[in-house]
MOPAC internal coordinates of N, CA, C and O (Angstrom, degrees):
PM7 1SCF
backbone

  N    0.0000 0     0.00 0     0.00 0    0    0    0
  C    1.4923 1     0.00 0     0.00 0    1    0    0
  C    1.4500 1   110.28 1     0.00 0    2    1    0
  O    1.2310 1   119.34 1   136.83 1    3    2    1
  N    1.3234 1   118.86 1   -43.17 1    3    2    1
  C    1.4617 1   123.07 1  -177.34 1    5    3    2
  C    1.5421 1   107.23 1  -131.21 1    6    5    3
  O    1.2310 1   120.90 1  -103.22 1    7    6    5
  N    1.3065 1   115.88 1    76.78 1    7    6    5
  C    1.4908 1   120.57 1   178.97 1    9    7    6
  C    1.4763 1   109.87 1  -106.46 1   10    9    7
  O    1.2310 1   120.84 1   -62.27 1   11   10    9
  N    1.3034 1   116.00 1   117.73 1   11   10    9
  C    1.4450 1   120.20 1  -178.90 1   13   11   10
  C    1.5580 1   110.82 1  -139.11 1   14   13   11
  O    1.2310 1   121.31 1   -25.56 1   15   14   13
  N    1.2509 1   115.09 1   154.44 1   15   14   13
  C    1.4859 1   123.01 1   175.19 1   17   15   14
  C    1.4672 1   109.79 1  -139.76 1   18   17   15
  O    1.2310 1   120.58 1   -29.93 1   19   18   17
  N    1.2964 1   116.49 1   150.07 1   19   18   17
  C    1.4415 1   119.44 1   177.62 1   21   19   18
  C    1.5423 1   109.03 1  -118.09 1   22   21   19
  O    1.2310 1   119.65 1   -49.78 1   23   22   21
  N    1.3517 1   118.27 1   130.22 1   23   22   21
  C    1.4520 1   125.63 1  -177.66 1   25   23   22
  C    1.5456 1   109.00 1   -79.35 1   26   25   23
  O    1.2310 1   121.37 1    -8.03 1   27   26   25
  N    1.3036 1   114.98 1   171.97 1   27   26   25
  C    1.4331 1   122.07 1   178.84 1   29   27   26
  C    1.5105 1   112.19 1   -59.23 1   30   29   27
  O    1.2310 1   120.45 1   153.98 1   31   30   29
  N    1.3749 1   116.74 1   -26.02 1   31   30   29
  C    1.4227 1   122.48 1  -175.21 1   33   31   30
  C    1.5596 1   111.79 1   -90.43 1   34   33   31
  O    1.2310 1   121.19 1  -178.42 1   35   34   33
  N    1.3911 1   115.33 1     1.58 1   35   34   33
  C    1.4495 1   121.99 1   177.40 1   37   35   34
  C    1.5342 1   111.14 1    87.17 1   38   37   35
  O    1.2310 1   119.03 1  -174.85 1   39   38   37
  N    1.3171 1   119.46 1     5.15 1   39   38   37
  C    1.4826 1   119.41 1   179.37 1   41   39   38
  C    1.5632 1   105.31 1   -81.31 1   42   41   39
  O    1.2310 1   121.66 1   -39.49 1   43   42   41
  N    1.3469 1   114.43 1   140.51 1   43   42   41
  C    1.4145 1   117.92 1   179.21 1   45   43   42
  C    1.5844 1   108.62 1  -104.60 1   46   45   43
  O    1.2310 1   120.92 1   -43.59 1   47   46   45
  N    1.3086 1   115.84 1   136.41 1   47   46   45
  C    1.4441 1   118.94 1   179.54 1   49   47   46
  C    1.4893 1   109.93 1  -126.92 1   50   49   47
  O    1.2310 1   119.71 1   -22.02 1   51   50   49
  N    1.3203 1   118.17 1   157.98 1   51   50   49
  C    1.4795 1   123.71 1  -178.34 1   53   51   50
  C    1.5044 1   110.73 1   115.93 1   54   53   51
  O    1.2310 1   120.90 1     6.04 1   55   54   53
  N    1.3588 1   115.88 1  -173.96 1   55   54   53
  C    1.4368 1   122.69 1   178.32 1   57   55   54
  C    1.5168 1   110.14 1  -111.34 1   58   57   55
  O    1.2310 1   122.49 1   -44.42 1   59   58   57
  N    1.3348 1   112.84 1   135.58 1   59   58   57
  C    1.3825 1   119.44 1   178.97 1   61   59   58
  C    1.5606 1   109.78 1  -136.44 1   62   61   59
  O    1.2310 1   118.37 1   -57.20 1   63   62   61
  N    1.2848 1   120.72 1   122.80 1   63   62   61
  C    1.4299 1   123.66 1  -179.93 1   65   63   62
  C    1.5210 1   113.84 1   -52.68 1   66   65   63
  O    1.2310 1   120.46 1   -50.08 1   67   66   65
  N    1.3347 1   116.72 1   129.92 1   67   66   65
  C    1.4869 1   127.24 1  -178.34 1   69   67   66
  C    1.5419 1   114.24 1    81.44 1   70   69   67
  O    1.2310 1   118.92 1   165.89 1   71   70   69
  N    1.3030 1   119.66 1   -14.11 1   71   70   69
  C    1.4278 1   122.67 1  -172.99 1   73   71   70
  C    1.5548 1   112.24 1  -110.76 1   74   73   71
  O    1.2310 1   122.04 1   -53.86 1   75   74   73
  N    1.3770 1   113.70 1   126.14 1   75   74   73
  C    1.4985 1   116.42 1   178.12 1   77   75   74
  C    1.5046 1   111.74 1   -96.14 1   78   77   75
  O    1.2310 1   120.14 1   152.98 1   79   78   77
  N    1.3409 1   117.34 1   -27.02 1   79   78   77
  C    1.4926 1   122.50 1  -175.37 1   81   79   78
  C    1.4960 1   110.22 1  -148.97 1   82   81   79
  O    1.2310 1   118.67 1  -113.18 1   83   82   81
  N    1.3135 1   120.14 1    66.82 1   83   82   81
  C    1.4648 1   119.57 1   179.44 1   85   83   82
  C    1.4896 1   112.57 1   -66.58 1   86   85   83
  O    1.2310 1   120.16 1   -32.60 1   87   86   85
  N    1.3276 1   117.30 1   147.40 1   87   86   85
  C    1.4817 1   123.21 1   177.97 1   89   87   86
  C    1.5049 1   107.48 1  -140.30 1   90   89   87
  O    1.2310 1   121.72 1   -33.12 1   91   90   89
  N    1.3225 1   114.31 1   146.88 1   91   90   89
  C    1.5192 1   120.41 1   177.15 1   93   91   90
  C    1.4881 1   111.19 1   -66.01 1   94   93   91
  O    1.2310 1   119.73 1   -32.48 1   95   94   93
  N    1.3349 1   118.12 1   147.52 1   95   94   93
  C    1.4567 1   122.32 1   174.89 1   97   95   94
  C    1.5060 1   108.14 1   -63.42 1   98   97   95
  O    1.2310 1   119.06 1   -39.43 1   99   98   97
  N    1.2568 1   119.40 1   140.57 1   99   98   97
  C    1.4469 1   126.60 1  -176.06 1  101   99   98
  C    1.4991 1   108.43 1  -135.56 1  102  101   99
  O    1.2310 1   117.35 1   -60.47 1  103  102  101
  N    1.3228 1   122.66 1   119.53 1  103  102  101
  C    1.4974 1   123.28 1  -175.15 1  105  103  102
  C    1.5978 1   111.41 1   -60.82 1  106  105  103
  O    1.2310 1   120.57 1   152.28 1  107  106  105
  N    1.3156 1   116.51 1   -27.72 1  107  106  105
  C    1.4539 1   119.78 1  -179.86 1  109  107  106
  C    1.4805 1   109.62 1   -79.85 1  110  109  107
  O    1.2310 1   119.80 1   125.98 1  111  110  109
  N    1.3286 1   117.98 1   -54.02 1  111  110  109
  C    1.4573 1   121.85 1  -178.11 1  113  111  110
  C    1.4555 1   114.98 1   -64.74 1  114  113  111
  O    1.2310 1   119.54 1   141.50 1  115  114  113
  N    1.3502 1   118.47 1   -38.50 1  115  114  113
  C    1.4881 1   124.91 1  -174.21 1  117  115  114
  C    1.4995 1   114.77 1  -102.43 1  118  117  115
  O    1.2310 1   120.00 1  -166.80 1  119  118  117
  N    1.3692 1   117.61 1    13.20 1  119  118  117
  C    1.4336 1   123.56 1   177.47 1  121  119  118
  C    1.5356 1   111.02 1   -58.57 1  122  121  119
  O    1.2310 1   120.43 1   -48.18 1  123  122  121
  N    1.2554 1   116.78 1   131.82 1  123  122  121
  C    1.4223 1   124.22 1   177.59 1  125  123  122
  C    1.5089 1   115.52 1    88.89 1  126  125  123
  O    1.2310 1   120.88 1   175.76 1  127  126  125
  N    1.3164 1   115.93 1    -4.24 1  127  126  125
  C    1.4671 1   120.00 1   178.21 1  129  127  126
  C    1.5137 1   107.84 1   -85.64 1  130  129  127
  O    1.2310 1   120.24 1   -23.60 1  131  130  129
  N    1.3317 1   117.15 1   156.40 1  131  130  129
  C    1.4580 1   121.01 1  -179.13 1  133  131  130
  C    1.4816 1   108.90 1  -139.50 1  134  133  131
  O    1.2310 1   121.45 1     3.40 1  135  134  133
  N    1.3621 1   114.83 1  -176.60 1  135  134  133
  C    1.3990 1   122.77 1  -176.07 1  137  135  134
  C    1.5740 1   106.21 1  -135.15 1  138  137  135
  O    1.2310 1   122.06 1   -42.31 1  139  138  137
  N    1.3232 1   113.65 1   137.69 1  139  138  137
  C    1.4650 1   116.49 1   173.69 1  141  139  138
  C    1.4874 1   107.16 1  -141.49 1  142  141  139
  O    1.2310 1   120.50 1   -30.17 1  143  142  141
  N    1.3981 1   116.65 1   149.83 1  143  142  141
  C    1.4458 1   123.50 1  -178.59 1  145  143  142
  C    1.5414 1   107.22 1   -74.68 1  146  145  143
  O    1.2310 1   120.68 1   -45.11 1  147  146  145
  N    1.3183 1   116.30 1   134.89 1  147  146  145
  C    1.5287 1   120.89 1   175.06 1  149  147  146
  C    1.5378 1   106.07 1  -132.92 1  150  149  147
  O    1.2310 1   121.03 1   -23.23 1  151  150  149
  N    1.3612 1   115.64 1   156.77 1  151  150  149
  C    1.3769 1   124.99 1   177.25 1  153  151  150
  C    1.5419 1   112.38 1   -95.70 1  154  153  151
  O    1.2310 1   122.49 1  -173.68 1  155  154  153
  N    1.3397 1   112.83 1     6.32 1  155  154  153
  C    1.5013 1   120.59 1   179.38 1  157  155  154
  C    1.4841 1   109.28 1   146.52 1  158  157  155
  O    1.2310 1   117.82 1     1.08 1  159  158  157
  N    1.2166 1   121.77 1  -178.92 1  159  158  157
  C    1.4756 1   124.73 1     3.44 1  161  159  158
  C    1.4883 1   115.45 1   -77.56 1  162  161  159
  O    1.2310 1   120.62 1   -27.59 1  163  162  161
  N    1.3083 1   116.43 1   152.41 1  163  162  161
  C    1.4345 1   121.88 1   178.77 1  165  163  162
  C    1.5695 1   108.50 1  -120.22 1  166  165  163
  O    1.2310 1   121.42 1  -136.61 1  167  166  165
  N    1.3306 1   114.90 1    43.39 1  167  166  165
  C    1.4658 1   121.77 1  -179.66 1  169  167  166
  C    1.5602 1   111.34 1   -52.89 1  170  169  167
  O    1.2310 1   120.80 1   146.06 1  171  170  169
  N    1.2527 1   116.08 1   -33.94 1  171  170  169
  C    1.4640 1   120.61 1  -176.90 1  173  171  170
  C    1.4940 1   113.21 1   -64.09 1  174  173  171
  O    1.2310 1   120.36 1   158.96 1  175  174  173
  N    1.3601 1   116.91 1   -21.04 1  175  174  173
  C    1.4830 1   122.55 1   178.86 1  177  175  174
  C    1.5214 1   112.40 1   -87.81 1  178  177  175
  O    1.2310 1   120.53 1   172.02 1  179  178  177
  N    1.2875 1   116.59 1    -7.98 1  179  178  177
  C    1.4940 1   119.64 1  -173.85 1  181  179  178
  C    1.5244 1   113.07 1   -65.83 1  182  181  179
  O    1.2310 1   119.84 1   154.35 1  183  182  181
  N    1.2982 1   117.91 1   -25.65 1  183  182  181
  C    1.4344 1   122.20 1  -178.02 1  185  183  182
  C    1.5557 1   114.58 1   -97.74 1  186  185  183
  O    1.2310 1   120.54 1  -162.57 1  187  186  185
  N    1.3050 1   116.57 1    17.43 1  187  186  185
  C    1.4271 1   121.48 1  -176.61 1  189  187  186
  C    1.5064 1   111.15 1  -126.99 1  190  189  187
  O    1.2310 1   120.36 1   -62.72 1  191  190  189
  N    1.3149 1   116.91 1   117.28 1  191  190  189
  C    1.5034 1   118.25 1  -179.11 1  193  191  190
  C    1.4951 1   113.06 1   -92.52 1  194  193  191
  O    1.2310 1   119.38 1   171.06 1  195  194  193
  N    1.3249 1   118.79 1    -8.94 1  195  194  193
  C    1.4461 1   121.12 1   175.75 1  197  195  194
  C    1.5135 1   109.98 1  -127.05 1  198  197  195
  O    1.2310 1   120.16 1   -46.25 1  199  198  197
  N    1.3116 1   117.30 1   133.75 1  199  198  197
  C    1.4765 1   123.76 1  -176.08 1  201  199  198
  C    1.5138 1   108.02 1  -133.61 1  202  201  199
  O    1.2310 1   120.72 1   -47.06 1  203  202  201
  N    1.3624 1   116.24 1   132.94 1  203  202  201
  C    1.4889 1   121.95 1  -179.24 1  205  203  202
  C    1.5497 1   108.88 1   -62.80 1  206  205  203
  O    1.2310 1   122.65 1   -30.87 1  207  206  205
  N    1.3672 1   112.53 1   149.13 1  207  206  205
  C    1.5348 1   119.46 1  -179.35 1  209  207  206
  C    1.5466 1   103.15 1  -131.73 1  210  209  207
  O    1.2310 1   124.06 1   -17.54 1  211  210  209
  N    1.3074 1   109.82 1   162.46 1  211  210  209
  C    1.4758 1   119.36 1   168.71 1  213  211  210
  C    1.5661 1   106.38 1  -109.26 1  214  213  211
  O    1.2310 1   119.75 1   -21.27 1  215  214  213
  N    1.3435 1   118.08 1   158.73 1  215  214  213
  C    1.4515 1   122.70 1   179.52 1  217  215  214
  C    1.4782 1   108.93 1   -54.64 1  218  217  215
  O    1.2310 1   117.08 1   140.22 1  219  218  217
  N    1.3276 1   123.17 1   -39.78 1  219  218  217
  C    1.4628 1   123.67 1  -177.27 1  221  219  218
  C    1.5140 1   112.49 1   -61.49 1  222  221  219
  O    1.2310 1   118.77 1   160.33 1  223  222  221
  N    1.3151 1   119.94 1   -19.67 1  223  222  221
  C    1.4069 1   123.67 1  -172.64 1  225  223  222
  C    1.5679 1   111.02 1   -93.25 1  226  225  223
  O    1.2310 1   120.91 1   167.66 1  227  226  225
  N    1.2875 1   115.87 1   -12.34 1  227  226  225
  C    1.4788 1   122.36 1  -174.36 1  229  227  226
  C    1.5176 1   112.43 1   -50.45 1  230  229  227
  O    1.2310 1   119.76 1   130.45 1  231  230  229
  N    1.3252 1   118.06 1   -49.55 1  231  230  229
  C    1.4608 1   122.21 1  -172.87 1  233  231  230
  C    1.5417 1   110.53 1   -59.40 1  234  233  231
  O    1.2310 1   120.27 1   139.79 1  235  234  233
  N    1.2978 1   117.08 1   -40.21 1  235  234  233
  C    1.4914 1   118.34 1  -178.21 1  237  235  234
  C    1.5359 1   109.82 1   -86.96 1  238  237  235
  O    1.2310 1   118.97 1   143.36 1  239  238  237
  N    1.3304 1   119.56 1   -36.64 1  239  238  237
  C    1.4560 1   117.98 1  -178.98 1  241  239  238
  C    1.5038 1   112.83 1   -63.89 1  242  241  239
  O    1.2310 1   119.20 1   140.12 1  243  242  241
  N    1.2993 1   119.13 1   -39.88 1  243  242  241
  C    1.4807 1   122.90 1  -176.01 1  245  243  242
  C    1.4590 1   111.60 1   -61.43 1  246  245  243
  O    1.2310 1   118.67 1   159.99 1  247  246  245
  N    1.3141 1   120.14 1   -20.01 1  247  246  245
  C    1.5045 1   122.63 1   177.29 1  249  247  246
  C    1.5231 1   110.98 1   -67.12 1  250  249  247
  O    1.2310 1   118.85 1   157.77 1  251  250  249
  N    1.3383 1   119.80 1   -22.23 1  251  250  249
  C    1.4392 1   125.19 1  -177.19 1  253  251  250
  C    1.5014 1   113.35 1   -99.39 1  254  253  251
  O    1.2310 1   119.51 1   162.58 1  255  254  253
  N    1.3308 1   118.53 1   -17.42 1  255  254  253
  C    1.4077 1   121.18 1  -176.40 1  257  255  254
  C    1.5097 1   113.07 1   163.40 1  258  257  255
  O    1.2310 1   120.86 1    -1.35 1  259  258  257
  N    1.3276 1   115.97 1   178.65 1  259  258  257
  C    1.4497 1   119.97 1  -178.85 1  261  259  258
  C    1.5425 1   116.47 1   -67.70 1  262  261  259
  O    1.2310 1   122.35 1   -27.60 1  263  262  261
  N    1.2619 1   113.11 1   152.40 1  263  262  261
  C    1.4981 1   122.29 1   172.88 1  265  263  262
  C    1.5350 1   105.43 1  -111.49 1  266  265  263
  O    1.2310 1   119.71 1   -54.15 1  267  266  265
  N    1.3350 1   118.15 1   125.85 1  267  266  265
  C    1.4402 1   121.89 1   178.09 1  269  267  266
  C    1.5452 1   108.80 1  -113.09 1  270  269  267
  O    1.2310 1   120.90 1   -20.05 1  271  270  269
  N    1.3099 1   115.88 1   159.95 1  271  270  269
  C    1.4530 1   121.93 1   176.54 1  273  271  270
  C    1.4943 1   110.75 1  -121.66 1  274  273  271
  O    1.2310 1   119.75 1   -59.81 1  275  274  273
  N    1.3257 1   118.08 1   120.19 1  275  274  273
  C    1.4667 1   120.21 1  -171.32 1  277  275  274
  C    1.5274 1   107.51 1  -121.56 1  278  277  275
  O    1.2310 1   122.04 1   -21.50 1  279  278  277
  N    1.3950 1   113.70 1   158.50 1  279  278  277
  C    1.4025 1   124.15 1   172.70 1  281  279  278
  C    1.5279 1   113.02 1    76.79 1  282  281  279
  O    1.2310 1   120.00 1    -4.46 1  283  282  281
  N    1.3305 1   117.60 1   175.54 1  283  282  281
  C    1.4738 1   124.29 1   179.48 1  285  283  282
  C    1.5123 1   108.50 1   -61.45 1  286  285  283
  O    1.2310 1   120.28 1   146.51 1  287  286  285
  N    1.3207 1   117.07 1   -33.49 1  287  286  285
  C    1.4522 1   121.06 1  -175.04 1  289  287  286
  C    1.5235 1   112.43 1   -85.95 1  290  289  287
  O    1.2310 1   120.02 1   178.05 1  291  290  289
  N    1.3718 1   117.57 1    -1.95 1  291  290  289
  C    1.4565 1   122.95 1   179.65 1  293  291  290
  C    1.5307 1   110.35 1    53.04 1  294  293  291
  O    1.2310 1   120.83 1  -128.44 1  295  294  293
  N    1.3430 1   116.03 1    51.56 1  295  294  293
  C    1.4761 1   121.66 1   176.19 1  297  295  294
  C    1.4813 1   112.49 1   -63.39 1  298  297  295
  O    1.2310 1   119.10 1   -55.94 1  299  298  297
  N    1.3049 1   119.33 1   124.06 1  299  298  297
  C    1.5293 1   119.43 1   176.33 1  301  299  298
  C    1.4957 1   112.61 1   -76.89 1  302  301  299
  O    1.2310 1   123.17 1   -49.20 1  303  302  301
  N    1.3509 1   111.52 1   130.80 1  303  302  301
  C    1.4668 1   119.85 1   178.86 1  305  303  302
  C    1.5318 1   111.36 1  -125.99 1  306  305  303
  O    1.2310 1   119.37 1   -41.82 1  307  306  305
  N    1.3139 1   118.81 1   138.18 1  307  306  305
  C    1.4771 1   120.77 1   170.98 1  309  307  306
  C    1.4933 1   108.58 1   -83.87 1  310  309  307
  O    1.2310 1   120.34 1   -50.88 1  311  310  309
  N    1.2423 1   116.96 1   129.12 1  311  310  309
  C    1.5056 1   122.66 1   175.98 1  313  311  310
  C    1.5265 1   107.03 1   -85.13 1  314  313  311
  O    1.2310 1   122.52 1   -62.48 1  315  314  313
  N    1.3433 1   112.77 1   117.52 1  315  314  313
  C    1.4512 1   121.67 1  -175.19 1  317  315  314
  C    1.4793 1   113.39 1  -118.34 1  318  317  315
  O    1.2310 1   120.57 1  -170.94 1  319  318  317
  N    1.3754 1   116.51 1     9.06 1  319  318  317
  C    1.3874 1   120.85 1   175.64 1  321  319  318
  C    1.5529 1   107.73 1   179.20 1  322  321  319
  O    1.2310 1   119.85 1   -22.49 1  323  322  321
  N    1.3218 1   117.89 1   157.51 1  323  322  321
  C    1.4497 1   121.69 1  -177.62 1  325  323  322
  C    1.5539 1   113.31 1   -90.64 1  326  325  323
  O    1.2310 1   122.48 1   158.16 1  327  326  325
  N    1.3073 1   112.86 1   -21.84 1  327  326  325
  C    1.5460 1   118.90 1  -179.05 1  329  327  326
  C    1.5239 1   111.16 1  -111.19 1  330  329  327
  O    1.2310 1   124.07 1   -35.32 1  331  330  329
  N    1.3724 1   109.80 1   144.68 1  331  330  329
  C    1.4737 1   118.57 1   176.69 1  333  331  330
  C    1.5646 1   109.27 1   -55.58 1  334  333  331
  O    1.2310 1   119.66 1   -40.50 1  335  334  333
  N    1.2694 1   118.26 1   139.50 1  335  334  333
  C    1.4627 1   122.26 1   177.44 1  337  335  334
  C    1.5401 1   110.65 1    70.70 1  338  337  335
  O    1.2310 1   119.31 1  -150.55 1  339  338  337
  N    1.2933 1   118.92 1    29.45 1  339  338  337
  C    1.4833 1   120.25 1  -178.85 1  341  339  338
  C    1.5199 1   111.87 1  -145.20 1  342  341  339
  O    1.2310 1   120.18 1   -64.97 1  343  342  341
  N    1.3146 1   117.25 1   115.03 1  343  342  341
  C    1.4563 1   123.77 1   175.18 1  345  343  342
  C    1.5166 1   105.48 1  -106.99 1  346  345  343
  O    1.2310 1   118.90 1   -72.70 1  347  346  345
  N    1.3081 1   119.70 1   107.30 1  347  346  345
  C    1.4399 1   118.99 1  -176.30 1  349  347  346
  C    1.4951 1   115.57 1   -74.65 1  350  349  347
  O    1.2310 1   119.84 1   172.30 1  351  350  349
  N    1.2948 1   117.91 1    -7.70 1  351  350  349
  C    1.4845 1   122.56 1   178.02 1  353  351  350
  C    1.5453 1   114.40 1   -91.53 1  354  353  351
  O    1.2310 1   118.76 1   168.99 1  355  354  353
  N    1.3289 1   119.97 1   -11.01 1  355  354  353
  C    1.4345 1   124.20 1  -175.63 1  357  355  354
  C    1.5827 1   105.42 1   -95.57 1  358  357  355
  O    1.2310 1   121.07 1   -60.94 1  359  358  357
  N    1.3480 1   115.56 1   119.06 1  359  358  357
  C    1.4725 1   119.93 1   178.12 1  361  359  358
  C    1.5403 1   110.20 1   -77.10 1  362  361  359
  O    1.2310 1   121.18 1   -13.87 1  363  362  361
  N    1.2771 1   115.36 1   166.13 1  363  362  361
  C    1.5533 1   121.14 1   177.10 1  365  363  362
  C    1.5377 1   112.03 1   -54.43 1  366  365  363
  O    1.2310 1   121.40 1   152.09 1  367  366  365
  N    1.4011 1   114.92 1   -27.91 1  367  366  365
  C    1.4400 1   119.56 1  -177.01 1  369  367  366
  C    1.5899 1   110.23 1   -77.06 1  370  369  367
  O    1.2310 1   119.65 1   171.09 1  371  370  369
  N    1.3155 1   118.28 1    -8.91 1  371  370  369
  C    1.4807 1   122.19 1  -175.77 1  373  371  370
  C    1.4738 1   113.91 1    89.65 1  374  373  371
  O    1.2310 1   120.06 1  -178.70 1  375  374  373
  N    1.3229 1   117.50 1     1.30 1  375  374  373
  C    1.5233 1   123.97 1   175.88 1  377  375  374
  C    1.5475 1   107.97 1   -91.29 1  378  377  375
  O    1.2310 1   123.34 1   -28.79 1  379  378  377
  N    1.3034 1   111.20 1   151.21 1  379  378  377
  C    1.5200 1   114.95 1   169.34 1  381  379  378
  C    1.5479 1   109.75 1   -78.63 1  382  381  379
  O    1.2310 1   121.33 1   -27.11 1  383  382  381
  N    1.3095 1   115.05 1   152.89 1  383  382  381
  C    1.4686 1   122.18 1   173.11 1  385  383  382
  C    1.5619 1   107.74 1   -53.09 1  386  385  383
  O    1.2310 1   120.45 1   -33.58 1  387  386  385
  N    1.3159 1   116.74 1   146.42 1  387  386  385
  C    1.4697 1   120.97 1  -178.12 1  389  387  386
  C    1.5555 1   106.52 1   -63.05 1  390  389  387
  O    1.2310 1   121.30 1   -42.21 1  391  390  389
  N    1.3135 1   115.13 1   137.79 1  391  390  389
  C    1.4069 1   121.93 1   176.06 1  393  391  390
  C    1.5329 1   115.66 1    84.23 1  394  393  391
  O    1.2310 1   120.35 1   176.25 1  395  394  393
  N    1.3251 1   116.93 1    -3.75 1  395  394  393
  C    1.4708 1   120.17 1  -179.95 1  397  395  394
  C    1.5015 1   107.99 1   -85.42 1  398  397  395
  O    1.2310 1   121.58 1   -47.67 1  399  398  397
  N    1.3200 1   114.58 1   132.33 1  399  398  397
  C    1.5235 1   119.57 1   175.06 1  401  399  398
  C    1.5709 1   109.48 1   -67.75 1  402  401  399
  O    1.2310 1   123.13 1   -53.99 1  403  402  401
  N    1.3685 1   111.61 1   126.01 1  403  402  401
  C    1.4434 1   115.80 1   173.78 1  405  403  402
  C    1.4953 1   111.57 1   -99.71 1  406  405  403
  O    1.2310 1   119.67 1   -65.08 1  407  406  405
  N    1.3839 1   118.24 1   114.92 1  407  406  405
  C    1.4119 1   120.43 1  -172.63 1  409  407  406
  C    1.5567 1   110.70 1   -60.36 1  410  409  407
  O    1.2310 1   123.38 1   -27.26 1  411  410  409
  N    1.3197 1   111.13 1   152.74 1  411  410  409
  C    1.5498 1   118.32 1  -178.72 1  413  411  410
  C    1.4932 1   111.46 1   -59.08 1  414  413  411
  O    1.2310 1   120.12 1   147.81 1  415  414  413
  N    1.3218 1   117.38 1   -32.19 1  415  414  413
  C    1.5227 1   118.56 1   179.19 1  417  415  414
  C    1.5037 1   111.00 1   -61.03 1  418  417  415
  O    1.2310 1   120.94 1   148.74 1  419  418  417
  N    1.3330 1   115.81 1   -31.26 1  419  418  417
  C    1.4906 1   119.40 1   177.78 1  421  419  418
  C    1.4957 1   110.17 1   -81.30 1  422  421  419
  O    1.2310 1   120.27 1   138.73 1  423  422  421
  N    1.3889 1   117.09 1   -41.27 1  423  422  421
  C    1.4850 1   119.87 1  -177.78 1  425  423  422
  C    1.5153 1   113.23 1   -66.13 1  426  425  423
  O    1.2310 1   120.16 1   147.34 1  427  426  425
  N    1.3262 1   117.31 1   -32.66 1  427  426  425
  C    1.5020 1   118.53 1  -179.03 1  429  427  426
  C    1.5007 1   116.67 1   -77.29 1  430  429  427
  O    1.2310 1   120.79 1   171.13 1  431  430  429
  N    1.3770 1   116.09 1    -8.87 1  431  430  429
  C    1.4011 1   116.80 1   178.80 1  433  431  430
  C    1.5537 1   113.47 1   -55.29 1  434  433  431
  O    1.2310 1   118.53 1   -48.46 1  435  434  433
  N    1.3040 1   120.40 1   131.54 1  435  434  433
  C    1.4474 1   130.69 1    26.31 1  437  435  434
  C    1.4529 1   115.56 1  -103.30 1  438  437  435
  O    1.2310 1   120.18 1  -159.16 1  439  438  437
  N    1.3888 1   117.25 1    20.84 1  439  438  437
  C    1.5018 1   117.76 1   179.85 1  441  439  438
  C    1.4823 1   109.35 1  -100.09 1  442  441  439
  O    1.2310 1   122.23 1   -30.16 1  443  442  441
  N    1.3701 1   113.34 1   149.84 1  443  442  441
  C    1.4035 1   123.00 1   177.69 1  445  443  442
  C    1.5415 1   109.28 1  -151.24 1  446  445  443
  O    1.2310 1   120.69 1   -34.06 1  447  446  445
  N    1.3162 1   116.29 1   145.94 1  447  446  445
  C    1.4774 1   118.97 1   178.14 1  449  447  446
  C    1.5410 1   107.96 1   -83.59 1  450  449  447
  O    1.2310 1   121.82 1   -36.15 1  451  450  449
  N    1.3430 1   114.12 1   143.85 1  451  450  449
  C    1.4434 1   120.68 1   179.55 1  453  451  450
  C    1.5786 1   107.09 1  -143.53 1  454  453  451
  O    1.2310 1   121.86 1   -36.21 1  455  454  453
  N    1.2950 1   114.05 1   143.79 1  455  454  453
  C    1.4742 1   119.88 1   177.08 1  457  455  454
  C    1.5310 1   109.74 1   -83.30 1  458  457  455
  O    1.2310 1   120.10 1   180.00 1  459  458  457

C-alpha cells in the first residue's frame, strides 16, 4: 500500500497513499517552513476508504469500524467506507465527523516515511 524507495539523488519512487509527488525534506529547499497541528481539513482523505493503521491505534480505530489485514504482510487497514473512492467519515468541509478516530496516517500528512 505504501511502497517507496529513495534513489541516490534523493528522488522518491513508488506509490504512497495520499501523495502524488513526495520529495525528501531538504534544509535548503524547505528552509523557513514550519509545522503546526490542525484539526482539518482532511479533504485529501475523502476519496480513500482504506487507511493504514499501527497496532497502537487498534483500540480507538475499532470503535469506528472494522480493521482488515491485507496482503502477504497482513497490513492493518481501517475500513472507512464500503465503496472505492468514498470515505463516509469525511464531511464536505474536509473535517471528520465529530467523535470519529482520525488515523495517524491521515494526521501526519504531509509527512510520510520512505526508505
